[in-house]
MIDOSE-1310 file (N, C-alpha, C; in nm, 2 decimals, decimal comma, always signed):
residues 176
mitn	+2,71/-0,03/-1,15/+2,62/+0,08/-1,11/+2,69/+0,18/-1,02; +2,76/+0,13/-0,92/+2,84/+0,21/-0,82/+2,93/+0,30/-0,90; +3,01/+0,25/-0,99/+3,10/+0,33/-1,07/+3,04/+0,45/-1,14; +2,92/+0,43/-1,20/+2,86/+0,54/-1,27/+2,78/+0,63/-1,18
etka	+2,70/+0,57/-1,08/+2,62/+0,65/-1,00/+2,69/+0,75/-0,91; +2,81/+0,71/-0,87/+2,89/+0,80/-0,78/+2,95/+0,92/-0,85; +2,95/+0,91/-0,99/+3,00/+1,02/-1,07/+2,89/+1,12/-1,11; +2,76/+1,09/-1,09/+2,66/+1,17/-1,13/+2,65/+1,30/-1,05
nqke	+2,63/+1,41/-1,12/+2,62/+1,54/-1,05/+2,47/+1,56/-1,01; +2,44/+1,66/-0,93/+2,30/+1,69/-0,89/+2,21/+1,70/-1,00; +2,24/+1,77/-1,11/+2,16/+1,79/-1,22/+2,12/+1,66/-1,29; +2,22/+1,57/-1,30/+2,20/+1,44/-1,36/+2,11/+1,35/-1,27
iwaa	+2,13/+1,36/-1,14/+2,04/+1,29/-1,05/+1,90/+1,33/-1,06; +1,88/+1,46/-1,06/+1,74/+1,52/-1,08/+1,68/+1,48/-1,21; +1,76/+1,48/-1,32/+1,70/+1,44/-1,45/+1,66/+1,29/-1,45; +1,74/+1,21/-1,39/+1,71/+1,06/-1,38/+1,58/+1,04/-1,29
aeyf	+1,58/+1,12/-1,18/+1,46/+1,11/-1,09/+1,33/+1,15/-1,16; +1,34/+1,26/-1,24/+1,22/+1,31/-1,32/+1,18/+1,20/-1,42; +1,28/+1,15/-1,49/+1,25/+1,05/-1,59/+1,18/+0,93/-1,53; +1,24/+0,87/-1,43/+1,18/+0,74/-1,37/+1,05/+0,77/-1,30
salk	+1,03/+0,89/-1,24/+0,91/+0,91/-1,17/+0,79/+0,94/-1,27; +0,83/+0,97/-1,39/+0,72/+0,99/-1,50/+0,67/+0,87/-1,56; +0,75/+0,76/-1,54/+0,71/+0,63/-1,60/+0,58/+0,58/-1,53; +0,48/+0,53/-1,61/+0,36/+0,48/-1,55/+0,36/+0,33/-1,55
prpw	+0,33/+0,27/-1,44/+0,33/+0,12/-1,44/+0,22/+0,07/-1,52; +0,24/-0,05/-1,58/+0,14/-0,11/-1,66/+0,12/-0,25/-1,61; +0,00/-0,31/-1,64/-0,02/-0,45/-1,59/+0,09/-0,54/-1,64; +0,14/-0,62/-1,55/+0,25/-0,71/-1,57/+0,22/-0,85/-1,53
irvi	+0,13/-0,86/-1,43/+0,10/-0,99/-1,37/-0,05/-1,02/-1,40; -0,08/-1,14/-1,45/-0,22/-1,18/-1,47/-0,24/-1,29/-1,37; -0,33/-1,26/-1,27/-0,36/-1,35/-1,16/-0,47/-1,45/-1,20; -0,45/-1,58/-1,18/-0,55/-1,68/-1,21/-0,57/-1,76/-1,08
etnt	-0,69/-1,77/-1,03/-0,72/-1,86/-0,92/-0,75/-1,99/-0,98; -0,69/-2,10/-0,92/-0,70/-2,23/-0,97/-0,67/-2,33/-0,86; -0,72/-2,45/-0,88/-0,69/-2,56/-0,79/-0,57/-2,64/-0,84; -0,53/-2,63/-0,96/-0,42/-2,70/-1,02/-0,33/-2,60/-1,10
vpkt	-0,20/-2,62/-1,10/-0,11/-2,54/-1,17/-0,02/-2,63/-1,26; +0,03/-2,57/-1,37/+0,12/-2,65/-1,45/+0,24/-2,70/-1,36; +0,29/-2,82/-1,39/+0,41/-2,87/-1,33/+0,52/-2,78/-1,38; +0,61/-2,74/-1,30/+0,72/-2,64/-1,34/+0,85/-2,70/-1,31
hvag	+0,95/-2,63/-1,37/+1,09/-2,66/-1,33/+1,16/-2,52/-1,34; +1,28/-2,52/-1,28/+1,36/-2,39/-1,28/+1,44/-2,39/-1,41; +1,43/-2,28/-1,48/+1,50/-2,25/-1,61/+1,57/-2,12/-1,59; +1,70/-2,12/-1,57/+1,76/-1,99/-1,55/+1,73/-1,93/-1,42
wmlv	+1,65/-1,83/-1,42/+1,61/-1,76/-1,29/+1,46/-1,76/-1,26; +1,39/-1,85/-1,33/+1,24/-1,85/-1,31/+1,19/-1,99/-1,32; +1,06/-2,00/-1,28/+0,99/-2,12/-1,30/+0,92/-2,12/-1,44; +0,93/-2,23/-1,51/+0,86/-2,24/-1,64/+0,78/-2,38/-1,64
psdg	+0,67/-2,38/-1,71/+0,60/-2,50/-1,72/+0,68/-2,61/-1,79; +0,67/-2,73/-1,73/+0,74/-2,85/-1,78/+0,67/-2,90/-1,91; +0,74/-2,96/-2,00/+0,68/-3,02/-2,12/+0,58/-3,13/-2,07; +0,48/-3,15/-2,15/+0,39/-3,25/-2,13/+0,26/-3,20/-2,08
geke	+0,25/-3,08/-2,03/+0,12/-3,02/-1,99/+0,07/-3,08/-1,86; +0,15/-3,15/-1,78/+0,11/-3,21/-1,65/+0,07/-3,10/-1,55; -0,02/-3,13/-1,46/-0,07/-3,04/-1,36/-0,04/-3,10/-1,22; -0,04/-3,01/-1,12/-0,03/-3,06/-0,98/-0,12/-2,96/-0,90
ptge	-0,15/-3,00/-0,78/-0,23/-2,92/-0,69/-0,16/-2,78/-0,66; -0,24/-2,68/-0,66/-0,19/-2,55/-0,62/-0,15/-2,54/-0,48; -0,23/-2,60/-0,39/-0,19/-2,60/-0,25/-0,21/-2,45/-0,20; -0,13/-2,41/-0,10/-0,14/-2,28/-0,05/-0,01/-2,20/-0,09
rive	+0,00/-2,19/-0,22/+0,12/-2,13/-0,27/+0,09/-2,05/-0,40; +0,18/-1,97/-0,44/+0,17/-1,89/-0,56/+0,28/-1,94/-0,66; +0,24/-1,97/-0,78/+0,33/-2,01/-0,88/+0,33/-1,91/-0,99; +0,44/-1,85/-1,02/+0,45/-1,75/-1,13/+0,53/-1,80/-1,24
tpen	+0,48/-1,79/-1,36/+0,55/-1,84/-1,48/+0,53/-1,73/-1,59; +0,63/-1,72/-1,68/+0,61/-1,62/-1,79/+0,50/-1,65/-1,88; +0,43/-1,54/-1,93/+0,33/-1,56/-2,03/+0,38/-1,62/-2,16; +0,50/-1,57/-2,19/+0,56/-1,62/-2,32/+0,71/-1,64/-2,29
lert	+0,76/-1,76/-2,27/+0,89/-1,79/-2,23/+0,99/-1,73/-2,33; +0,97/-1,75/-2,46/+1,07/-1,70/-2,55/+1,09/-1,55/-2,54; +0,98/-1,47/-2,53/+0,99/-1,33/-2,52/+1,05/-1,29/-2,39; +1,02/-1,36/-2,28/+1,08/-1,33/-2,15/+1,23/-1,35/-2,15
elrd	+1,27/-1,46/-2,22/+1,41/-1,49/-2,22/+1,49/-1,38/-2,30; +1,42/-1,32/-2,40/+1,48/-1,21/-2,48/+1,47/-1,08/-2,40; +1,42/-1,08/-2,28/+1,41/-0,96/-2,19/+1,31/-0,86/-2,25; +1,20/-0,91/-2,32/+1,10/-0,83/-2,37/+1,02/-0,77/-2,25
dhsg	+1,03/-0,64/-2,23/+0,96/-0,58/-2,11/+0,81/-0,57/-2,13; +0,76/-0,62/-2,24/+0,61/-0,62/-2,26/+0,56/-0,76/-2,24; +0,64/-0,86/-2,21/+0,60/-1,00/-2,19/+0,59/-1,02/-2,04; +0,47/-1,03/-1,99/+0,44/-1,04/-1,85/+0,44/-1,18/-1,79
fiay	+0,38/-1,20/-1,68/+0,38/-1,32/-1,61/+0,24/-1,36/-1,57; +0,22/-1,49/-1,55/+0,09/-1,54/-1,49/+0,12/-1,58/-1,35; +0,04/-1,54/-1,26/+0,05/-1,59/-1,12/-0,07/-1,68/-1,09; -0,04/-1,80/-1,07/-0,15/-1,90/-1,03/-0,16/-1,89/-0,87
vpvg	-0,28/-1,87/-0,82/-0,30/-1,86/-0,68/-0,41/-1,95/-0,64; -0,42/-1,98/-0,51/-0,53/-2,07/-0,46/-0,67/-2,01/-0,49; -0,77/-2,09/-0,52/-0,90/-2,04/-0,54/-0,95/-1,97/-0,41; -1,01/-1,86/-0,42/-1,07/-1,78/-0,31/-0,97/-1,68/-0,25
sikr	-0,84/-1,69/-0,29/-0,74/-1,61/-0,22/-0,76/-1,46/-0,25; -0,81/-1,42/-0,37/-0,82/-1,28/-0,41/-0,93/-1,22/-0,32; -1,04/-1,28/-0,30/-1,15/-1,23/-0,22/-1,11/-1,22/-0,07; -1,04/-1,33/-0,03/-0,99/-1,33/+0,11/-0,89/-1,22/+0,13
geml	-0,80/-1,20/+0,04/-0,70/-1,10/+0,05/-0,76/-0,96/+0,05; -0,87/-0,94/-0,03/-0,94/-0,81/-0,04/-1,00/-0,78/+0,10; -1,06/-0,88/+0,16/-1,11/-0,87/+0,30/-1,01/-0,83/+0,40; -0,89/-0,90/+0,40/-0,79/-0,88/+0,49/-0,73/-0,74/+0,47
aarg	-0,71/-0,70/+0,35/-0,66/-0,56/+0,32/-0,75/-0,45/+0,36; -0,88/-0,48/+0,34/-0,98/-0,37/+0,37/-1,01/-0,36/+0,52; -1,01/-0,46/+0,59/-1,04/-0,45/+0,74/-0,91/-0,44/+0,82; -0,80/-0,47/+0,76/-0,68/-0,48/+0,84/-0,66/-0,61/+0,90
anra	-0,56/-0,68/+0,85/-0,53/-0,82/+0,90/-0,51/-0,82/+1,05; -0,57/-0,90/+1,12/-0,55/-0,92/+1,27/-0,57/-0,78/+1,34; -0,67/-0,71/+1,29/-0,71/-0,58/+1,35/-0,60/-0,48/+1,34; -0,51/-0,49/+1,25/-0,40/-0,40/+1,23/-0,46/-0,29/+1,13
lrca	-0,37/-0,20/+1,09/-0,41/-0,10/+1,00/-0,45/-0,15/+0,86; -0,55/-0,09/+0,80/-0,59/-0,13/+0,67/-0,48/-0,09/+0,57; -0,46/-0,16/+0,47/-0,35/-0,13/+0,37/-0,36/+0,01/+0,32; -0,49/+0,05/+0,29/-0,51/+0,18/+0,23/-0,47/+0,30/+0,32
tchg	-0,46/+0,27/+0,45/-0,43/+0,38/+0,54/-0,29/+0,44/+0,50; -0,20/+0,36/+0,46/-0,07/+0,41/+0,42/-0,04/+0,41/+0,27; -0,09/+0,30/+0,21/-0,06/+0,28/+0,07/-0,16/+0,35/-0,03; -0,25/+0,42/+0,02/-0,35/+0,50/-0,06/-0,47/+0,42/-0,09
rdlk	-0,58/+0,49/-0,11/-0,71/+0,43/-0,13/-0,71/+0,32/-0,24; -0,64/+0,34/-0,35/-0,64/+0,24/-0,45/-0,51/+0,15/-0,45; -0,44/+0,16/-0,34/-0,31/+0,09/-0,32/-0,21/+0,12/-0,42; -0,21/+0,24/-0,48/-0,12/+0,28/-0,58/-0,01/+0,36/-0,52
gsnn	+0,01/+0,36/-0,39/+0,11/+0,44/-0,33/+0,06/+0,58/-0,28; +0,13/+0,63/-0,19/+0,10/+0,76/-0,14/+0,23/+0,83/-0,09; +0,26/+0,94/-0,14/+0,38/+1,01/-0,11/+0,50/+0,92/-0,12; +0,57/+0,89/-0,01/+0,69/+0,80/-0,02/+0,65/+0,65/+0,02
vprl	+0,53/+0,62/+0,03/+0,48/+0,48/+0,06/+0,46/+0,41/-0,07; +0,52/+0,30/-0,09/+0,52/+0,23/-0,23/+0,38/+0,18/-0,27; +0,37/+0,17/-0,40/+0,25/+0,11/-0,46/+0,25/-0,04/-0,43; +0,13/-0,10/-0,41/+0,12/-0,24/-0,39/+0,04/-0,30/-0,51
agrs	-0,05/-0,22/-0,57/-0,13/-0,27/-0,68/-0,05/-0,32/-0,80; -0,07/-0,44/-0,85/-0,01/-0,49/-0,97/+0,13/-0,55/-0,95; +0,18/-0,55/-0,82/+0,31/-0,61/-0,80/+0,31/-0,76/-0,80; +0,43/-0,81/-0,82/+0,44/-0,96/-0,82/+0,40/-1,02/-0,69
psym	+0,31/-1,11/-0,69/+0,26/-1,17/-0,56/+0,37/-1,24/-0,48; +0,46/-1,31/-0,55/+0,57/-1,38/-0,48/+0,66/-1,28/-0,42; +0,69/-1,17/-0,48/+0,77/-1,06/-0,43/+0,70/-1,01/-0,30; +0,56/-0,99/-0,31/+0,49/-0,93/-0,20/+0,50/-1,03/-0,08
vrql	+0,48/-1,16/-0,10/+0,49/-1,25/+0,01/+0,63/-1,25/+0,08; +0,73/-1,24/-0,01/+0,87/-1,23/+0,05/+0,89/-1,11/+0,13; +0,83/-1,00/+0,09/+0,85/-0,87/+0,17/+0,77/-0,88/+0,30; +0,65/-0,93/+0,30/+0,57/-0,95/+0,42/+0,64/-1,04/+0,52
ydmq	+0,69/-1,15/+0,46/+0,76/-1,25/+0,55/+0,89/-1,19/+0,61; +0,97/-1,13/+0,52/+1,09/-1,07/+0,57/+1,06/-0,96/+0,68; +0,96/-0,88/+0,66/+0,93/-0,78/+0,77/+0,88/-0,85/+0,89; +0,81/-0,96/+0,88/+0,76/-1,03/+1,00/+0,87/-1,09/+1,08
hgsr	+0,97/-1,14/+1,01/+1,08/-1,21/+1,07/+1,21/-1,13/+1,09; +1,20/-1,00/+1,07/+1,31/-0,91/+1,10/+1,42/-0,91/+1,00; +1,40/-0,97/+0,88/+1,51/-0,97/+0,78/+1,51/-0,84/+0,70; +1,41/-0,76/+0,72/+1,40/-0,64/+0,65/+1,39/-0,53/+0,75
agga	+1,47/-0,42/+0,73/+1,47/-0,32/+0,84/+1,46/-0,18/+0,77; +1,44/-0,08/+0,85/+1,43/+0,06/+0,81/+1,31/+0,12/+0,88; +1,31/+0,25/+0,87/+1,20/+0,33/+0,93/+1,06/+0,29/+0,90; +1,03/+0,28/+0,77/+0,90/+0,24/+0,73/+0,86/+0,10/+0,77
tnrm	+0,96/+0,01/+0,77/+0,94/-0,13/+0,81/+0,89/-0,14/+0,95; +0,94/-0,05/+1,04/+0,89/-0,05/+1,18/+0,74/-0,03/+1,19; +0,68/+0,05/+1,10/+0,54/+0,08/+1,10/+0,46/-0,05/+1,05; +0,53/-0,13/+0,97/+0,47/-0,25/+0,92/+0,47/-0,37/+1,02
kpvv	+0,56/-0,36/+1,12/+0,58/-0,48/+1,21/+0,45/-0,52/+1,28; +0,37/-0,43/+1,33/+0,24/-0,47/+1,40/+0,14/-0,52/+1,29; +0,15/-0,47/+1,17/+0,06/-0,52/+1,07/+0,08/-0,66/+1,03; +0,21/-0,70/+1,02/+0,25/-0,83/+0,97/+0,27/-0,93/+1,09
anls	+0,27/-0,89/+1,21/+0,32/-0,97/+1,32/+0,24/-1,11/+1,33; +0,11/-1,11/+1,31/+0,04/-1,23/+1,33/-0,02/-1,29/+1,20; +0,04/-1,24/+1,08/-0,01/-1,30/+0,96/+0,04/-1,44/+0,94; -0,04/-1,53/+0,89/+0,00/-1,66/+0,85/+0,05/-1,66/+0,71
iedm	+0,11/-1,76/+0,66/+0,16/-1,77/+0,52/+0,03/-1,76/+0,43; -0,08/-1,83/+0,48/-0,20/-1,83/+0,40/-0,25/-1,68/+0,39; -0,24/-1,60/+0,50/-0,29/-1,46/+0,49/-0,20/-1,39/+0,39; -0,07/-1,41/+0,40/+0,02/-1,34/+0,31/+0,00/-1,37/+0,16
vaia	-0,03/-1,50/+0,14/-0,06/-1,54/+0,00/-0,19/-1,47/-0,05; -0,29/-1,47/+0,04/-0,42/-1,41/+0,00/-0,40/-1,26/-0,03; -0,33/-1,19/+0,06/-0,31/-1,04/+0,05/-0,23/-1,02/-0,08; -0,13/-1,10/-0,10/-0,04/-1,08/-0,22/-0,12/-1,11/-0,35
ayva	-0,21/-1,21/-0,35/-0,29/-1,24/-0,47/-0,39/-1,13/-0,50; -0,45/-1,07/-0,39/-0,54/-0,96/-0,41/-0,47/-0,84/-0,47; -0,36/-0,79/-0,41/-0,29/-0,67/-0,46/-0,23/-0,69/-0,60; -0,19/-0,81/-0,63/-0,13/-0,84/-0,76/-0,24/-0,83/-0,87
slnp	-0,37/-0,86/-0,83/-0,48/-0,86/-0,92/-0,53/-0,72/-0,96; -0,48/-0,62/-0,88/-0,52/-0,48/-0,91/-0,45/-0,42/-1,02; -0,51/-0,33/-1,09/-0,45/-0,26/-1,20/-0,35/-0,16/-1,14; -0,22/-0,16/-1,18/-0,12/-0,08/-1,12/-0,15/+0,07/-1,15
């Protein structure tokens, strides 16, 4: 990427920006609240259900698996993922996002009324919940830096992992 992007002129950069900004996100994650999840194993770069159809407790975690493993392995960009989340986490996440976790800013204050982004603030709706938890955790622990991250520090300062899972489950369940 570095080799090619450093040779782009201003006109090419603007053309690429126009093209990518015109793309509309589509639903990619199907969120399912459940007490049990398929037993999984790592295959390549993702979790996949193990043979045999065995289940295990969900616990306080998110388990993401491909909707269709064969299509996903072929890099079919229309083949989405299932996110298994703890029962009740979507409702709890909605409440945390709406009132502001730990009396911090409500998510919509910066990310827009429908959480689809606002100006240069990113969209949350429809994003991978495991990605969202990683981002919240990294901001909380200082592994992620930058100007916008500084505004998030008071928002994430006192979130528990359970809070992060709930918020992530809620925003992932929204239509992007």
